[in-house]
DRENVEXNU-922105 format. One record per residue (C-alpha): residue number from 1; residue in three letters; x, y, z. Coordinates in steps of 0.25 Angstrom, whole numbers, always signed. Example, Ala and Ser with C-alpha at 12.3 -4.5 7.8 and 13.67 -1.06 7.14 Angstrom:
! residues 2
<n=1 | res=ala | c1=+49 | c2=-18 | c3=+31>
<n=2 | res=ser | c1=+55 | c2=-4 | c3=+29>
//
This chain:
! residues 256
<n=1 | res=met | c1=+382 | c2=+612 | c3=+256>
<n=2 | res=glu | c1=+381 | c2=+615 | c3=+271>
<n=3 | res=glu | c1=+383 | c2=+629 | c3=+277>
<n=4 | res=thr | c1=+393 | c2=+628 | c3=+288>
<n=5 | res=gly | c1=+396 | c2=+642 | c3=+294>
<n=6 | res=arg | c1=+396 | c2=+656 | c3=+291>
<n=7 | res=arg | c1=+406 | c2=+668 | c3=+294>
<n=8 | res=ala | c1=+401 | c2=+682 | c3=+291>
<n=9 | res=asp | c1=+393 | c2=+680 | c3=+277>
<n=10 | res=ile | c1=+401 | c2=+667 | c3=+274>
<n=11 | res=met | c1=+393 | c2=+655 | c3=+272>
<n=12 | res=ala | c1=+400 | c2=+641 | c3=+270>
<n=13 | res=trp | c1=+395 | c2=+628 | c3=+264>
<n=14 | res=asp | c1=+401 | c2=+615 | c3=+267>
<n=15 | res=ser | c1=+401 | c2=+602 | c3=+259>
<n=16 | res=gly | c1=+409 | c2=+590 | c3=+255>
<n=17 | res=asn | c1=+418 | c2=+581 | c3=+264>
<n=18 | res=arg | c1=+418 | c2=+589 | c3=+280>
<n=19 | res=glu | c1=+430 | c2=+579 | c3=+283>
<n=20 | res=ala | c1=+438 | c2=+583 | c3=+271>
<n=21 | res=thr | c1=+451 | c2=+589 | c3=+274>
<n=22 | res=thr | c1=+450 | c2=+597 | c3=+260>
<n=23 | res=val | c1=+441 | c2=+610 | c3=+263>
<n=24 | res=leu | c1=+437 | c2=+617 | c3=+250>
<n=25 | res=val | c1=+432 | c2=+631 | c3=+252>
<n=26 | res=tyr | c1=+425 | c2=+638 | c3=+241>
<n=27 | res=leu | c1=+423 | c2=+652 | c3=+238>
<n=28 | res=pro | c1=+414 | c2=+658 | c3=+228>
<n=29 | res=gly | c1=+414 | c2=+670 | c3=+218>
<n=30 | res=leu | c1=+408 | c2=+684 | c3=+218>
<n=31 | res=gly | c1=+393 | c2=+683 | c3=+220>
<n=32 | res=glu | c1=+392 | c2=+667 | c3=+221>
<n=33 | res=arg | c1=+388 | c2=+658 | c3=+232>
<n=34 | res=gly | c1=+396 | c2=+646 | c3=+237>
<n=35 | res=asp | c1=+386 | c2=+637 | c3=+231>
<n=36 | res=val | c1=+393 | c2=+639 | c3=+217>
<n=37 | res=phe | c1=+402 | c2=+628 | c3=+222>
<n=38 | res=ala | c1=+392 | c2=+617 | c3=+224>
<n=39 | res=arg | c1=+396 | c2=+610 | c3=+212>
<n=40 | res=leu | c1=+410 | c2=+610 | c3=+215>
<n=41 | res=ala | c1=+410 | c2=+607 | c3=+230>
<n=42 | res=ser | c1=+401 | c2=+594 | c3=+227>
<n=43 | res=ala | c1=+409 | c2=+589 | c3=+216>
<n=44 | res=pro | c1=+414 | c2=+575 | c3=+218>
<n=45 | res=ala | c1=+429 | c2=+577 | c3=+216>
<n=46 | res=leu | c1=+428 | c2=+586 | c3=+229>
<n=47 | res=ala | c1=+421 | c2=+576 | c3=+237>
<n=48 | res=gly | c1=+432 | c2=+575 | c3=+248>
<n=49 | res=val | c1=+433 | c2=+590 | c3=+250>
<n=50 | res=arg | c1=+426 | c2=+598 | c3=+259>
<n=51 | res=his | c1=+419 | c2=+610 | c3=+253>
<n=52 | res=ile | c1=+416 | c2=+624 | c3=+260>
<n=53 | res=val | c1=+408 | c2=+635 | c3=+250>
<n=54 | res=leu | c1=+409 | c2=+648 | c3=+256>
<n=55 | res=asp | c1=+399 | c2=+659 | c3=+253>
<n=56 | res=tyr | c1=+406 | c2=+671 | c3=+259>
<n=57 | res=val | c1=+398 | c2=+682 | c3=+254>
<n=58 | res=asp | c1=+383 | c2=+685 | c3=+255>
<n=59 | res=trp | c1=+381 | c2=+691 | c3=+241>
<n=60 | res=ala | c1=+366 | c2=+694 | c3=+243>
<n=61 | res=arg | c1=+370 | c2=+704 | c3=+255>
<n=62 | res=pro | c1=+372 | c2=+718 | c3=+248>
<n=63 | res=met | c1=+385 | c2=+725 | c3=+252>
<n=64 | res=ala | c1=+384 | c2=+736 | c3=+262>
<n=65 | res=ser | c1=+386 | c2=+750 | c3=+255>
<n=66 | res=gly | c1=+401 | c2=+753 | c3=+255>
<n=67 | res=glu | c1=+405 | c2=+738 | c3=+260>
<n=68 | res=arg | c1=+418 | c2=+734 | c3=+252>
<n=69 | res=ile | c1=+423 | c2=+720 | c3=+250>
<n=70 | res=ser | c1=+437 | c2=+715 | c3=+251>
<n=71 | res=leu | c1=+439 | c2=+701 | c3=+246>
<n=72 | res=glu | c1=+451 | c2=+701 | c3=+257>
<n=73 | res=thr | c1=+442 | c2=+702 | c3=+267>
<n=74 | res=val | c1=+433 | c2=+692 | c3=+261>
<n=75 | res=ala | c1=+443 | c2=+681 | c3=+260>
<n=76 | res=asp | c1=+448 | c2=+684 | c3=+275>
<n=77 | res=arg | c1=+433 | c2=+682 | c3=+279>
<n=78 | res=ile | c1=+433 | c2=+668 | c3=+271>
<n=79 | res=ala | c1=+446 | c2=+664 | c3=+277>
<n=80 | res=ala | c1=+441 | c2=+666 | c3=+291>
<n=81 | res=trp | c1=+429 | c2=+657 | c3=+288>
<n=82 | res=val | c1=+438 | c2=+646 | c3=+282>
<n=83 | res=ala | c1=+447 | c2=+647 | c3=+294>
<n=84 | res=ala | c1=+436 | c2=+646 | c3=+303>
<n=85 | res=his | c1=+427 | c2=+635 | c3=+297>
<n=86 | res=thr | c1=+437 | c2=+626 | c3=+289>
<n=87 | res=gln | c1=+449 | c2=+617 | c3=+291>
<n=88 | res=arg | c1=+460 | c2=+623 | c3=+286>
<n=89 | res=pro | c1=+466 | c2=+624 | c3=+275>
<n=90 | res=val | c1=+455 | c2=+624 | c3=+265>
<n=91 | res=val | c1=+455 | c2=+624 | c3=+249>
<n=92 | res=leu | c1=+450 | c2=+637 | c3=+246>
<n=93 | res=leu | c1=+441 | c2=+639 | c3=+232>
<n=94 | res=gly | c1=+436 | c2=+651 | c3=+226>
<n=95 | res=his | c1=+429 | c2=+655 | c3=+214>
<n=96 | res=ser | c1=+430 | c2=+668 | c3=+206>
<n=97 | res=met | c1=+429 | c2=+679 | c3=+218>
<n=98 | res=gly | c1=+430 | c2=+666 | c3=+227>
<n=99 | res=gly | c1=+444 | c2=+663 | c3=+221>
<n=100 | res=val | c1=+450 | c2=+678 | c3=+224>
<n=101 | res=leu | c1=+444 | c2=+676 | c3=+239>
<n=102 | res=ala | c1=+450 | c2=+663 | c3=+240>
<n=103 | res=gln | c1=+464 | c2=+668 | c3=+235>
<n=104 | res=leu | c1=+463 | c2=+680 | c3=+244>
<n=105 | res=leu | c1=+460 | c2=+670 | c3=+257>
<n=106 | res=ala | c1=+472 | c2=+662 | c3=+252>
<n=107 | res=glu | c1=+482 | c2=+674 | c3=+252>
<n=108 | res=arg | c1=+476 | c2=+679 | c3=+265>
<n=109 | res=his | c1=+474 | c2=+667 | c3=+272>
<n=110 | res=pro | c1=+482 | c2=+655 | c3=+267>
<n=111 | res=glu | c1=+483 | c2=+647 | c3=+279>
<n=112 | res=leu | c1=+468 | c2=+644 | c3=+276>
<n=113 | res=leu | c1=+470 | c2=+636 | c3=+263>
<n=114 | res=ala | c1=+476 | c2=+624 | c3=+257>
<n=115 | res=lys | c1=+472 | c2=+628 | c3=+243>
<n=116 | res=leu | c1=+467 | c2=+638 | c3=+235>
<n=117 | res=val | c1=+457 | c2=+637 | c3=+222>
<n=118 | res=asp | c1=+453 | c2=+649 | c3=+214>
<n=119 | res=ile | c1=+442 | c2=+647 | c3=+204>
<n=120 | res=glu | c1=+442 | c2=+658 | c3=+194>
<n=121 | res=gly | c1=+445 | c2=+668 | c3=+205>
<n=122 | res=asn | c1=+449 | c2=+681 | c3=+199>
<n=123 | res=ile | c1=+462 | c2=+684 | c3=+194>
<n=124 | res=ser | c1=+462 | c2=+696 | c3=+185>
<n=125 | res=arg | c1=+452 | c2=+707 | c3=+182>
<n=126 | res=glu | c1=+447 | c2=+699 | c3=+169>
<n=127 | res=asp | c1=+441 | c2=+689 | c3=+180>
<n=128 | res=cys | c1=+431 | c2=+700 | c3=+185>
<n=129 | res=thr | c1=+420 | c2=+694 | c3=+175>
<n=130 | res=phe | c1=+408 | c2=+698 | c3=+185>
<n=131 | res=ser | c1=+415 | c2=+706 | c3=+197>
<n=132 | res=gly | c1=+420 | c2=+715 | c3=+185>
<n=133 | res=lys | c1=+406 | c2=+718 | c3=+180>
<n=134 | res=ala | c1=+401 | c2=+721 | c3=+195>
<n=135 | res=val | c1=+412 | c2=+731 | c3=+198>
<n=136 | res=ala | c1=+410 | c2=+739 | c3=+184>
<n=137 | res=tyr | c1=+399 | c2=+745 | c3=+193>
<n=138 | res=ser | c1=+399 | c2=+753 | c3=+205>
<n=139 | res=ile | c1=+392 | c2=+746 | c3=+217>
<n=140 | res=glu | c1=+381 | c2=+755 | c3=+216>
<n=141 | res=glu | c1=+378 | c2=+753 | c3=+200>
<n=142 | res=phe | c1=+381 | c2=+738 | c3=+202>
<n=143 | res=ala | c1=+369 | c2=+737 | c3=+213>
<n=144 | res=ala | c1=+360 | c2=+745 | c3=+205>
<n=145 | res=his | c1=+362 | c2=+738 | c3=+192>
<n=146 | res=gly | c1=+375 | c2=+732 | c3=+189>
<n=147 | res=phe | c1=+374 | c2=+719 | c3=+197>
<n=148 | res=glu | c1=+360 | c2=+716 | c3=+188>
<n=149 | res=glu | c1=+368 | c2=+719 | c3=+175>
<n=150 | res=cys | c1=+380 | c2=+710 | c3=+178>
<n=151 | res=glu | c1=+370 | c2=+699 | c3=+183>
<n=152 | res=arg | c1=+363 | c2=+699 | c3=+170>
<n=153 | res=ala | c1=+375 | c2=+699 | c3=+161>
<n=154 | res=leu | c1=+380 | c2=+686 | c3=+169>
<n=155 | res=arg | c1=+366 | c2=+681 | c3=+167>
<n=156 | res=glu | c1=+367 | c2=+682 | c3=+152>
<n=157 | res=asp | c1=+381 | c2=+676 | c3=+151>
<n=158 | res=ala | c1=+386 | c2=+663 | c3=+142>
<n=159 | res=asp | c1=+390 | c2=+657 | c3=+154>
<n=160 | res=ala | c1=+381 | c2=+648 | c3=+163>
<n=161 | res=arg | c1=+389 | c2=+650 | c3=+175>
<n=162 | res=thr | c1=+390 | c2=+665 | c3=+174>
<n=163 | res=arg | c1=+374 | c2=+666 | c3=+173>
<n=164 | res=ala | c1=+373 | c2=+656 | c3=+185>
<n=165 | res=tyr | c1=+383 | c2=+667 | c3=+192>
<n=166 | res=ala | c1=+373 | c2=+677 | c3=+188>
<n=167 | res=glu | c1=+361 | c2=+670 | c3=+193>
<n=168 | res=gly | c1=+369 | c2=+669 | c3=+207>
<n=169 | res=leu | c1=+372 | c2=+684 | c3=+208>
<n=170 | res=arg | c1=+356 | c2=+687 | c3=+209>
<n=171 | res=ala | c1=+359 | c2=+684 | c3=+224>
<n=172 | res=cys | c1=+371 | c2=+695 | c3=+225>
<n=173 | res=ala | c1=+369 | c2=+708 | c3=+230>
<n=174 | res=pro | c1=+375 | c2=+717 | c3=+220>
<n=175 | res=thr | c1=+383 | c2=+725 | c3=+231>
<n=176 | res=thr | c1=+389 | c2=+713 | c3=+236>
<n=177 | res=tyr | c1=+393 | c2=+707 | c3=+222>
<n=178 | res=his | c1=+400 | c2=+721 | c3=+218>
<n=179 | res=ala | c1=+407 | c2=+723 | c3=+232>
<n=180 | res=tyr | c1=+414 | c2=+709 | c3=+230>
<n=181 | res=ala | c1=+417 | c2=+712 | c3=+215>
<n=182 | res=lys | c1=+424 | c2=+724 | c3=+217>
<n=183 | res=pro | c1=+436 | c2=+719 | c3=+226>
<n=184 | res=leu | c1=+436 | c2=+706 | c3=+216>
<n=185 | res=val | c1=+439 | c2=+714 | c3=+204>
<n=186 | res=arg | c1=+449 | c2=+723 | c3=+211>
<n=187 | res=ile | c1=+457 | c2=+710 | c3=+215>
<n=188 | res=ser | c1=+456 | c2=+705 | c3=+202>
<n=189 | res=glu | c1=+461 | c2=+717 | c3=+195>
<n=190 | res=glu | c1=+474 | c2=+718 | c3=+203>
<n=191 | res=glu | c1=+477 | c2=+703 | c3=+195>
<n=192 | res=thr | c1=+486 | c2=+699 | c3=+206>
<n=193 | res=leu | c1=+478 | c2=+686 | c3=+210>
<n=194 | res=ala | c1=+484 | c2=+676 | c3=+201>
<n=195 | res=asp | c1=+499 | c2=+679 | c3=+207>
<n=196 | res=arg | c1=+492 | c2=+680 | c3=+221>
<n=197 | res=leu | c1=+486 | c2=+666 | c3=+219>
<n=198 | res=ala | c1=+499 | c2=+661 | c3=+214>
<n=199 | res=lys | c1=+506 | c2=+665 | c3=+227>
<n=200 | res=leu | c1=+497 | c2=+658 | c3=+237>
<n=201 | res=pro | c1=+503 | c2=+648 | c3=+246>
<n=202 | res=met | c1=+492 | c2=+637 | c3=+244>
<n=203 | res=pro | c1=+489 | c2=+629 | c3=+231>
<n=204 | res=val | c1=+481 | c2=+638 | c3=+222>
<n=205 | res=leu | c1=+471 | c2=+633 | c3=+210>
<n=206 | res=tyr | c1=+464 | c2=+642 | c3=+200>
<n=207 | res=ile | c1=+452 | c2=+635 | c3=+193>
<n=208 | res=ala | c1=+447 | c2=+642 | c3=+181>
<n=209 | res=gly | c1=+436 | c2=+639 | c3=+171>
<n=210 | res=glu | c1=+442 | c2=+639 | c3=+157>
<n=211 | res=arg | c1=+432 | c2=+649 | c3=+153>
<n=212 | res=gly | c1=+433 | c2=+657 | c3=+166>
<n=213 | res=ile | c1=+446 | c2=+665 | c3=+171>
<n=214 | res=ser | c1=+451 | c2=+675 | c3=+162>
<n=215 | res=gly | c1=+464 | c2=+672 | c3=+153>
<n=216 | res=arg | c1=+471 | c2=+684 | c3=+159>
<n=217 | res=ser | c1=+469 | c2=+678 | c3=+173>
<n=218 | res=arg | c1=+473 | c2=+665 | c3=+169>
<n=219 | res=ala | c1=+485 | c2=+670 | c3=+164>
<n=220 | res=met | c1=+488 | c2=+676 | c3=+178>
<n=221 | res=leu | c1=+486 | c2=+664 | c3=+185>
<n=222 | res=ser | c1=+495 | c2=+656 | c3=+174>
<n=223 | res=asn | c1=+506 | c2=+667 | c3=+176>
<n=224 | res=ala | c1=+504 | c2=+666 | c3=+191>
<n=225 | res=gly | c1=+506 | c2=+651 | c3=+191>
<n=226 | res=val | c1=+493 | c2=+649 | c3=+199>
<n=227 | res=arg | c1=+487 | c2=+635 | c3=+195>
<n=228 | res=val | c1=+475 | c2=+635 | c3=+187>
<n=229 | res=glu | c1=+466 | c2=+624 | c3=+183>
<n=230 | res=ile | c1=+458 | c2=+627 | c3=+171>
<n=231 | res=val | c1=+442 | c2=+621 | c3=+170>
<n=232 | res=glu | c1=+439 | c2=+619 | c3=+156>
<n=233 | res=asp | c1=+424 | c2=+622 | c3=+152>
<n=234 | res=ala | c1=+423 | c2=+631 | c3=+164>
<n=235 | res=gly | c1=+421 | c2=+646 | c3=+166>
<n=236 | res=his | c1=+422 | c2=+655 | c3=+179>
<n=237 | res=trp | c1=+415 | c2=+644 | c3=+187>
<n=238 | res=pro | c1=+422 | c2=+631 | c3=+183>
<n=239 | res=tyr | c1=+417 | c2=+623 | c3=+196>
<n=240 | res=leu | c1=+404 | c2=+625 | c3=+190>
<n=241 | res=asp | c1=+408 | c2=+622 | c3=+175>
<n=242 | res=glu | c1=+417 | c2=+611 | c3=+178>
<n=243 | res=pro | c1=+414 | c2=+607 | c3=+193>
<n=244 | res=asp | c1=+419 | c2=+593 | c3=+191>
<n=245 | res=arg | c1=+432 | c2=+597 | c3=+184>
<n=246 | res=cys | c1=+434 | c2=+610 | c3=+195>
<n=247 | res=ala | c1=+431 | c2=+598 | c3=+205>
<n=248 | res=asp | c1=+443 | c2=+590 | c3=+201>
<n=249 | res=val | c1=+453 | c2=+601 | c3=+199>
<n=250 | res=leu | c1=+449 | c2=+604 | c3=+214>
<n=251 | res=arg | c1=+451 | c2=+590 | c3=+219>
<n=252 | res=ala | c1=+465 | c2=+590 | c3=+213>
<n=253 | res=phe | c1=+469 | c2=+603 | c3=+218>
<n=254 | res=val | c1=+464 | c2=+600 | c3=+232>
<n=255 | res=ala | c1=+470 | c2=+586 | c3=+232>
<n=256 | res=gly | c1=+484 | c2=+590 | c3=+226>
//
């Protein structure tokens, strides 16, 4: 992928068909870099699409003392980048915390989006698998020893994707990870996200791994009437477990 521009700490990586009328913008999850989407963005089924992958946080930069994160403010900053650097409207795809940010952006800046794809984005408190562990510590405790303890537990997980996630976290500053985890857990605990997804004015698709999203969240999405596609034999990272299947689902949704 080729770097195309910056705004504040946002970096964008551009690939695919530069002349395409469909632009797919990707938002990674908590603590992750945009290259996690490399396999999906290069899938043959999506060859006719322009792909822009955003790194919207410098995870290695420690948070300043007393600095607080607002996910709404982050969504606004991403929206400003999209408005300045893309032809509109775009298809916005977010995974995990990126799914929550994509939803907030869609609520606050609907004119920027043609469609929204939420992959395993948080819906209820039960989805705070990693963030929930982080916020069980104070930020001082997390920086001193909690981050290392959580990372070690993730490295020992039975799921290969979770172990790979843990490896990537070694590049994160503990204070930054904790600062983003707090508002993510807070908005998940409100348990309003499923109903809010259903009320968005653009077409919405929620993609879940068969072993990923919690049963409670799946029921909430169903009750709200959100369109959900379950990817079999996949966990929290269905686009890594089953990239071709996810690409086929995306192609059908984008073209529909």
